[in-house]
PADO-24195 format. One record per residue (C-alpha): residue in one letter; x negated, z, y; residue number from 0. Coordinates in Angstrom, 2 decimals. Layout:
BEGIN
  r        x        z        y    k
  A        X        Z        Y  NUM
...
This chain:
BEGIN
  r        x        z        y    k
  X    -9.51    55.01     7.31    0
  X   -10.94    52.11     5.29    1
  X    -7.42    50.96     4.41    2
  X    -6.32    51.01     8.06    3
  X    -9.43    49.05     9.03    4
  X    -8.71    46.45     6.34    5
  X    -5.16    46.04     7.63    6
  X    -5.66    45.99    11.38    7
  X    -9.07    44.37    11.85    8
  X    -7.72    40.84    11.06    9
  X    -4.80    41.44    13.44   10
  X    -7.16    42.43    16.25   11
  X    -9.30    39.35    15.54   12
  X    -6.19    37.14    15.53   13
  X    -5.14    38.42    18.95   14
  X    -8.65    37.86    20.29   15
  X    -8.70    34.29    18.99   16
  X    -5.57    33.46    21.01   17
  X    -7.69    33.81    24.14   18
  X   -10.72    31.95    22.79   19
  X   -11.32    28.28    23.53   20
  X   -13.60    25.52    22.31   21
  X   -15.79    25.15    19.24   22
  X   -16.48    28.88    19.11   23
  X   -13.02    29.51    17.62   24
  X   -14.03    28.44    14.10   25
  X   -17.22    30.47    14.14   26
  X   -15.51    33.60    15.45   27
  X   -12.73    33.26    12.87   28
  X   -15.28    32.85    10.08   29
  X   -17.34    35.77    11.36   30
  X   -14.29    38.03    11.56   31
  X   -13.23    37.24     8.01   32
  X   -16.77    37.81     6.70   33
  X   -16.72    41.24     8.37   34
  X   -13.36    41.90     6.69   35
  X   -14.86    40.97     3.31   36
  X   -17.80    43.28     3.99   37
  X   -15.34    46.14     4.66   38
  X   -13.60    45.39     1.35   39
  X   -16.94    45.41    -0.47   40
  X   -17.76    48.74     1.16   41
  X   -14.44    50.04    -0.17   42
  X   -15.51    48.96    -3.66   43
  X   -18.76    50.93    -3.34   44
  X   -16.77    54.02    -2.27   45
  X   -14.07    53.61    -4.91   46
  X   -14.12    56.29    -7.62   47
  X   -13.28    54.53   -10.85   48
  X   -10.09    56.03   -12.23   49
  X    -6.32    55.75   -12.20   50
  X    -5.68    57.54    -8.90   51
  X    -4.65    56.02    -5.60   52
  X    -7.49    56.31    -3.08   53
  X    -8.11    55.70     0.63   54
  X    -4.56    56.94     1.28   55
  X    -3.09    57.24     4.77   56
  X     0.42    58.56     5.30   57
  X     2.15    59.31     8.58   58
  X     5.74    59.46     9.78   59
  X     7.04    56.17    11.11   60
  X    10.83    56.46    11.25   61
  X    11.21    60.01    10.02   62
  X    15.00    60.06    10.41   63
  X    15.27    57.33     7.78   64
  X    12.49    58.57     5.49   65
  X    10.20    55.63     6.35   66
  X     6.48    56.38     6.41   67
  X     3.42    54.30     7.16   68
  X     2.00    55.06     3.72   69
  X    -0.85    52.93     2.42   70
  X    -3.59    53.28    -0.18   71
  X    -5.34    51.48    -3.02   72
  X    -5.67    51.90    -6.76   73
  X    -7.68    49.49    -8.93   74
  X    -4.97    46.82    -8.94   75
  X    -4.51    46.91    -5.16   76
  X    -8.25    46.91    -4.58   77
  X    -8.72    43.73    -6.61   78
  X    -5.93    41.97    -4.70   79
  X    -7.52    43.00    -1.40   80
  X   -10.88    41.73    -2.66   81
  X    -9.31    38.39    -3.61   82
  X    -7.70    38.06    -0.19   83
  X   -10.80    38.98     1.78   84
  X   -13.01    36.73    -0.38   85
  X   -10.81    33.63    -0.17   86
  X    -9.85    33.68     3.52   87
  X   -13.42    33.09     4.84   88
  X   -13.88    30.42     2.16   89
  X   -10.66    28.73     3.29   90
  X   -11.76    28.88     6.93   91
  X   -15.13    27.37     5.97   92
  X   -13.31    24.45     4.30   93
  X   -11.89    23.55     7.71   94
  X   -15.23    23.21     9.51   95
  X   -15.15    19.41     9.26   96
  X   -11.59    19.22    10.61   97
  X   -10.41    19.12    14.20   98
  X    -7.04    20.83    14.38   99
  X    -5.16    20.61    17.64  100
  X    -4.83    24.05    19.25  101
  X    -7.51    25.55    16.99  102
  X    -7.17    29.01    18.56  103
  X    -3.53    29.15    17.43  104
  X    -4.32    27.79    13.97  105
  X    -7.07    30.30    13.18  106
  X    -5.13    33.10    14.81  107
  X    -2.25    32.39    12.42  108
  X    -4.64    32.39     9.44  109
  X    -5.97    35.82    10.41  110
  X    -2.45    37.11    11.12  111
  X    -1.52    36.03     7.61  112
  X    -4.52    37.91     6.21  113
  X    -3.33    41.03     8.04  114
  X     0.11    40.76     6.41  115
  X    -1.25    39.94     2.94  116
  X    -3.53    42.98     2.92  117
  X    -0.57    45.05     4.09  118
  X     1.52    43.85     1.14  119
  X    -1.17    44.85    -1.37  120
  X    -1.77    48.36     0.02  121
  X     1.79    49.45     0.92  122
  X     3.06    52.60    -0.80  123
  X     6.38    52.70     1.04  124
  X     9.19    50.34     0.05  125
  X    10.30    49.53     3.58  126
  X     6.72    49.01     4.76  127
  X     6.15    46.69     1.79  128
  X     9.19    44.67     2.85  129
  X     7.97    44.46     6.46  130
  X     4.56    43.12     5.44  131
  X     6.24    40.80     2.90  132
  X     8.28    39.20     5.69  133
  X     5.38    39.16     8.15  134
  X     3.32    37.08     5.69  135
  X     5.98    34.37     5.80  136
  X     5.84    33.81     9.57  137
  X     2.22    32.56     9.97  138
  X     2.34    30.23     6.96  139
  X     5.67    28.82     8.14  140
  X     4.15    27.80    11.48  141
  X     0.91    26.56     9.87  142
  X     2.94    24.21     7.66  143
  X     5.38    23.25    10.41  144
  X     2.85    22.52    13.16  145
  X    -0.02    21.02    11.16  146
  X     1.70    19.63     8.07  147
  X     2.28    16.02     6.99  148
  X     5.32    13.77     7.22  149
  X     8.76    15.37     6.64  150
  X     7.19    18.78     7.17  151
  X    10.11    20.16     9.20  152
  X    12.70    19.58     6.48  153
  X    10.44    20.71     3.63  154
  X     9.12    23.78     5.45  155
  X    12.67    24.81     6.36  156
  X    13.62    24.65     2.67  157
  X    10.62    26.84     1.84  158
  X    11.61    29.31     4.56  159
  X    15.25    29.53     3.41  160
  X    14.28    29.97    -0.25  161
  X    11.82    32.75     0.51  162
  X    14.03    34.52     3.02  163
  X    17.00    34.47     0.65  164
  X    14.94    36.14    -2.07  165
  X    13.56    38.66     0.40  166
  X    17.06    39.72     1.46  167
  X    18.00    40.32    -2.19  168
  X    14.92    42.49    -2.57  169
  X    15.78    44.39     0.62  170
  X    19.28    45.04    -0.72  171
  X    17.81    46.43    -3.95  172
  X    15.33    48.65    -2.07  173
  X    18.10    50.05     0.14  174
  X    20.22    50.73    -2.95  175
  X    17.32    52.61    -4.55  176
  X    16.71    54.46    -1.28  177
  X    20.30    55.72    -1.38  178
  X    19.72    57.02    -4.92  179
  X    16.70    59.11    -3.97  180
  X    17.15    62.87    -4.24  181
  X    17.44    65.19    -1.27  182
  X    16.38    63.62     2.02  183
  X    16.39    59.88     1.35  184
  X    12.96    58.25     1.25  185
  X    11.34    54.86     0.75  186
  X     8.21    56.48    -0.70  187
  X     7.04    54.58    -3.78  188
  X     7.17    57.66    -6.03  189
  X    10.71    58.46    -4.85  190
  X    11.84    54.89    -5.51  191
  X    10.28    54.97    -8.98  192
  X    12.17    58.17    -9.77  193
  X    15.42    56.86    -8.31  194
  X    15.23    53.60   -10.24  195
  X    14.42    55.32   -13.53  196
  X    17.37    57.68   -13.06  197
  X    19.87    54.78   -13.13  198
  X    21.62    53.70   -16.32  199
  X    20.61    50.48   -18.04  200
  X    23.41    48.40   -16.46  201
  X    22.52    49.35   -12.88  202
  X    18.82    48.96   -13.60  203
  X    19.66    45.44   -14.77  204
  X    21.28    44.64   -11.41  205
  X    18.26    45.95    -9.54  206
  X    15.92    44.09   -11.91  207
  X    17.43    40.71   -11.06  208
  X    17.68    41.39    -7.33  209
  X    13.96    42.21    -7.18  210
  X    12.76    39.74    -9.82  211
  X    14.41    36.74    -8.15  212
  X    12.58    37.53    -4.89  213
  X     9.27    37.60    -6.74  214
  X    10.18    34.60    -8.92  215
  X    10.77    32.48    -5.80  216
  X     7.42    33.49    -4.33  217
  X     5.39    32.80    -7.49  218
  X     7.40    30.46    -8.23  219
  X     9.07    30.66   -11.66  220
  X    11.49    28.11   -13.15  221
  X    14.20    27.43   -11.93  222
  X    13.27    28.91    -8.54  223
  X    10.30    26.57    -8.10  224
  X    11.84    23.54    -6.41  225
  X    10.46    24.35    -2.95  226
  X     6.87    24.51    -4.18  227
  X     5.63    20.97    -5.01  228
  X     6.90    19.48    -1.74  229
  X     5.62    22.38     0.36  230
  X     2.17    22.33    -1.25  231
  X     1.99    18.56    -0.79  232
  X     2.93    18.39     2.91  233
  X     1.12    21.55     4.02  234
  X    -2.31    21.09     5.61  235
  X    -5.12    21.64     3.11  236
  X    -5.90    25.15     4.36  237
  X    -2.21    26.05     4.36  238
  X    -1.90    24.93     0.75  239
  X    -4.95    27.02    -0.18  240
  X    -3.41    30.09     1.46  241
  X    -0.10    29.50    -0.31  242
  X    -1.52    28.86    -3.77  243
  X    -4.66    30.98    -3.65  244
  X    -3.24    34.18    -2.19  245
  X     0.41    34.13    -1.15  246
  X     1.90    33.47    -4.59  247
  X    -0.02    36.55    -5.81  248
  X     2.40    38.60    -3.71  249
  X     5.03    37.78    -6.32  250
  X     2.96    38.59    -9.39  251
  X     1.62    41.75    -7.75  252
  X     5.19    42.73    -6.85  253
  X     6.25    42.48   -10.49  254
  X     3.47    44.90   -11.46  255
  X     3.88    47.38    -8.60  256
  X     7.57    47.18    -7.67  257
  X     9.48    45.94   -10.72  258
  X     8.11    47.31   -13.99  259
  X     7.88    50.97   -12.92  260
  X    11.14    50.98   -10.92  261
  X    13.56    49.66   -13.56  262
  X    11.95    50.03   -17.00  263
  X    15.31    49.87   -18.81  264
  X    16.14    46.72   -16.87  265
  X    12.85    45.28   -18.10  266
  X    13.76    46.23   -21.70  267
  X    17.13    44.47   -21.50  268
  X    16.16    41.41   -19.45  269
  X    12.47    40.73   -20.10  270
  X    13.39    38.30   -22.90  271
  X    15.28    36.12   -20.42  272
  X    12.66    36.41   -17.68  273
  X     9.80    35.62   -20.08  274
  X    11.75    32.66   -21.48  275
  X    12.18    31.29   -17.95  276
  X     8.45    31.75   -17.36  277
  X     7.55    29.89   -20.57  278
  X    10.03    27.09   -19.83  279
  X     8.26    26.74   -16.49  280
  X     4.89    26.47   -18.25  281
  X     5.97    23.59   -20.47  282
  X     8.14    21.86   -17.87  283
  X     5.53    21.97   -15.08  284
  X     2.76    20.88   -17.43  285
  X     4.74    17.87   -18.61  286
  X     5.57    16.91   -15.00  287
  X     1.89    17.30   -14.05  288
  X     0.83    14.87   -16.79  289
  X     2.77    12.00   -15.22  290
  X     1.77    12.66   -11.59  291
  X    -0.20    10.03    -9.66  292
  X    -0.72    12.19    -6.55  293
  X    -3.61    14.53    -7.35  294
  X    -2.46    17.21    -4.90  295
  X     1.01    17.22    -6.40  296
  X    -0.50    17.41    -9.90  297
  X    -2.34    20.60    -8.94  298
  X     0.85    21.99    -7.40  299
  X     2.66    21.60   -10.74  300
  X    -0.32    22.99   -12.63  301
  X    -0.06    26.09   -10.46  302
  X     3.54    26.62   -11.62  303
  X     2.33    26.46   -15.23  304
  X    -0.50    28.96   -14.66  305
  X     1.74    31.39   -12.82  306
  X     4.36    31.11   -15.56  307
  X     1.80    32.42   -18.04  308
  X     0.81    35.25   -15.67  309
  X     4.46    36.23   -15.28  310
  X     5.10    36.16   -19.05  311
  X     2.04    38.32   -19.73  312
  X     2.97    40.92   -17.13  313
  X     6.60    41.11   -18.30  314
  X     5.41    41.67   -21.88  315
  X     4.53    45.11   -20.46  316
  X     1.47    45.98   -22.52  317
  X    -2.05    46.76   -21.38  318
  X    -3.51    43.37   -22.38  319
  X    -0.72    41.42   -20.70  320
  X    -0.78    43.31   -17.40  321
  X    -4.57    43.45   -17.22  322
  X    -4.74    39.75   -18.08  323
  X    -2.26    39.11   -15.28  324
  X    -4.44    40.95   -12.76  325
  X    -7.62    39.15   -13.84  326
  X    -5.89    35.76   -13.97  327
  X    -4.51    36.24   -10.46  328
  X    -8.10    36.42    -9.24  329
  X    -9.28    33.51   -11.39  330
  X    -6.35    31.30   -10.45  331
  X    -6.90    32.06    -6.76  332
  X   -10.53    30.94    -6.93  333
  X    -9.84    27.86    -9.07  334
  X    -6.81    26.55    -7.20  335
  X    -8.53    26.87    -3.82  336
  X   -11.44    24.88    -5.26  337
  X    -9.16    22.17    -6.64  338
  X    -7.19    21.78    -3.43  339
  X   -10.46    21.58    -1.50  340
  X   -11.64    18.80    -3.81  341
  X    -8.39    16.96    -3.08  342
  X    -9.09    17.39     0.62  343
  X   -12.65    16.03     0.26  344
  X   -11.42    12.94    -1.58  345
  X    -8.53    12.31     0.79  346
  X   -10.79    12.64     3.82  347
  X   -13.12     9.94     2.49  348
  X   -10.63     7.50     1.01  349
  X    -7.34     8.26     2.77  350
  X    -5.52     8.53    -0.56  351
  X    -4.76    11.01    -3.34  352
  X    -3.53     8.37    -5.78  353
  X    -5.34     8.98    -9.06  354
  X    -4.64     5.48   -10.38  355
  X    -6.61     3.67    -7.65  356
  X    -9.66     5.94    -7.62  357
  X   -12.64     5.90    -9.98  358
  X   -16.41     5.87   -10.28  359
  X   -17.14     8.57    -7.69  360
  X   -19.66    10.17   -10.06  361
  X   -21.84     7.06    -9.71  362
  X   -22.03     7.65    -5.95  363
  X   -22.43    11.43    -5.86  364
  X   -23.36    13.12    -9.17  365
  X   -23.72    16.48    -7.42  366
  X   -20.07    16.44    -6.34  367
  X   -19.05    15.39    -9.86  368
  X   -20.80    18.41   -11.39  369
  X   -19.30    20.89    -8.91  370
  X   -15.84    19.38    -9.41  371
  X   -16.23    19.62   -13.19  372
  X   -17.25    23.29   -13.08  373
  X   -14.14    24.27   -11.10  374
  X   -11.95    22.09   -13.33  375
  X   -13.33    23.76   -16.48  376
  X   -12.46    27.14   -15.01  377
  X    -8.92    25.89   -14.49  378
  X    -8.59    24.77   -18.13  379
  X    -9.96    28.14   -19.33  380
  X   -13.16    26.99   -21.02  381
  X   -15.00    29.99   -22.56  382
  X   -17.62    31.47   -20.20  383
  X   -15.55    30.47   -17.17  384
  X   -13.34    32.84   -15.20  385
  X   -10.10    31.24   -16.43  386
  X   -10.81    32.09   -20.06  387
  X   -10.87    35.87   -19.63  388
  X    -7.43    36.15   -18.05  389
  X    -5.74    33.58   -20.28  390
  X    -7.10    35.19   -23.44  391
  X    -5.72    38.59   -22.41  392
  X    -2.41    37.07   -21.30  393
  X    -1.86    35.22   -24.57  394
  X    -2.83    38.36   -26.47  395
  X    -0.26    40.32   -24.48  396
  X     2.50    37.75   -24.99  397
  X     1.66    37.56   -28.72  398
  X     2.21    41.32   -29.01  399
  X     5.62    40.75   -27.44  400
  X     6.60    37.77   -29.60  401
  X     4.47    35.35   -31.64  402
  X     6.73    32.32   -31.09  403
  X     6.81    32.91   -27.35  404
  X     3.01    33.09   -27.37  405
  X     2.85    29.78   -29.24  406
  X     4.84    28.02   -26.53  407
  X     2.98    29.85   -23.75  408
  X    -0.28    28.68   -25.33  409
  X     0.75    25.10   -24.62  410
  X    -0.40    25.76   -21.05  411
  X    -4.00    25.62   -22.30  412
  X    -3.54    22.39   -24.29  413
  X    -1.41    20.54   -21.74  414
  X    -3.62    21.80   -18.91  415
  X    -6.65    20.26   -20.57  416
  X    -4.74    16.98   -20.95  417
  X    -3.74    16.49   -17.32  418
  X    -6.86    17.98   -15.74  419
  X    -9.45    16.17   -17.88  420
  X    -7.52    12.91   -17.69  421
  X    -7.34    13.12   -13.91  422
  X   -11.08    13.87   -13.75  423
  X   -11.76    10.85   -15.92  424
  X    -9.68     8.58   -13.69  425
  X   -11.10     9.88   -10.41  426
  X   -14.76    10.49   -11.19  427
  X   -15.74     8.31   -14.17  428
  X   -15.74     4.58   -14.82  429
  X   -16.77     1.95   -12.31  430
  X   -16.35     2.02    -8.56  431
  X   -13.85    -0.35    -6.98  432
  X   -13.00    -1.73    -3.55  433
  X   -11.60     1.63    -2.43  434
  X   -14.33     3.87    -3.89  435
  X   -17.26     1.62    -3.07  436
  X   -18.92     4.27    -0.90  437
  X   -18.85     8.04    -0.65  438
  X   -19.87     9.95     2.45  439
  X   -22.37    12.69     1.43  440
  X   -21.08    16.24     1.24  441
  X   -21.57    18.20     4.44  442
  X   -23.36    21.55     4.47  443
  X   -20.09    23.47     4.75  444
  X   -18.54    21.49     1.88  445
  X   -21.53    22.16    -0.37  446
  X   -21.49    25.83     0.56  447
  X   -17.82    26.25    -0.32  448
  X   -18.15    24.44    -3.65  449
  X   -21.28    26.37    -4.64  450
  X   -19.65    29.73    -3.78  451
  X   -16.56    28.89    -5.82  452
  X   -18.59    27.58    -8.77  453
  X   -20.68    30.75    -8.72  454
  X   -17.47    32.78    -8.93  455
  X   -16.15    30.59   -11.78  456
  X   -19.29    31.07   -13.87  457
  X   -20.20    34.59   -12.73  458
  X   -16.91    36.24   -13.61  459
  X   -16.58    34.13   -16.74  460
  X   -19.92    35.29   -18.10  461
  X   -19.65    38.89   -16.84  462
  X   -16.05    39.97   -16.11  463
  X   -16.78    43.67   -16.74  464
  X   -16.74    44.81   -13.07  465
  X   -13.23    43.43   -12.54  466
  X   -11.97    44.79   -15.85  467
  X   -13.44    48.24   -15.14  468
  X   -11.74    48.44   -11.75  469
  X    -8.35    47.34   -13.07  470
  X    -8.12    49.03   -16.47  471
  X    -7.46    52.72   -15.59  472
  X    -4.67    51.80   -13.15  473
  X    -3.17    49.31   -15.61  474
  X    -3.22    51.85   -18.46  475
  X    -1.58    54.50   -16.27  476
  X     1.12    52.08   -15.10  477
  X     1.91    50.71   -18.57  478
  X     1.96    54.18   -20.16  479
  X     4.34    55.40   -17.47  480
  X     6.65    52.42   -17.87  481
  X     6.73    52.63   -21.66  482
  X     7.41    56.37   -21.48  483
  X    10.36    55.66   -19.17  484
  X    11.54    53.01   -21.63  485
  X    11.54    55.63   -24.37  486
  X     8.87    53.81   -26.41  487
């Protein structure tokens, strides 16, 4: 029942918002998402720590085709739901100083997207997973198209085509697996696991690439990343936060839940190539980020680098790599939302994101400088921040796979420090100039968002045990099952 409530409460709130007018829309949207987060926290209190799937609901949907409405949560799913329900109210709060046209439609789309995202993370039926996967694309497409910046139509269409193309490949692979299931065909996750593992290595390789490309586009991984920098740049601030903070986690989660256990022999034969692509993306995106002048675009490229490391760690298919991937998904979501919000604060006050013409903001608002620095240090994985825990586990996992690969993957930490600290120096330090001569004080909502995010950065960096305890049993069970299927 808790799982159904988590799925459908945001949808009900979204429909209600369509018929709400005036300034109350923001407050109702925020209130609804806070209630959703409270439901998720209640689920945590009821969760029995272990490797079993809990809060399951299964009922016939299209029984003639073996499609069930089957949902539930293990530790990995629960953490992704927590991330989603934590970040959406924060993202809505970041918009309190903005006046979007047709606010009822805007916030309704945000809540509709939350409904689909939660559905993705709790689906235990392959066809249901695909339905929620596609549903998540529709709200963000319209958010970017209707409220984005210049050239949004062309750029958003490219994003839509990229994502849809990958989704169709994944659907083809799921249907192929469905046809391999024994007896009455079924899209049940256990049946698909069994069907995939029954294939020979060659056919598992075909399925591996059909599914991996869909997830690689969503994350995105080199060379499937070309839609991302433009889309992140032209999307409205809250749209970018949804894309980077939560939506890309659909891809990394998909690798854990729907790739590794389905085609373990495909992973054995092709993980070298996939990890190499991920590491190339780390170095490539980091180098591109170093030369960026647009701060928002810099963070977009940094996101490619961070996700490349997450992908490499997960594909290494050991406990440290997969658990590091889960923890880093949460850390990256918090940090990237904070960084994009800082971009939005600066752009609102100065009308520019050009790093080269900013400077001296610390002299005008030291409080903002400190909050900015705390989130930035989480992004560069300073010890005792949330980013350190995940990156340490990821690099450990990649090192177990291959030491040289880990050496190149570790460049993400060094290069990340270069472009993030240098951008902070240019924007915040030095003397003020004609453009940065004044700085409007932070509003109450802006301070609240930054303080919440900084508390998460420090809190989970100093004491990550609750997250690790929730994830570990499910990760161990998944990795042991995959390695057994691999014959290791």
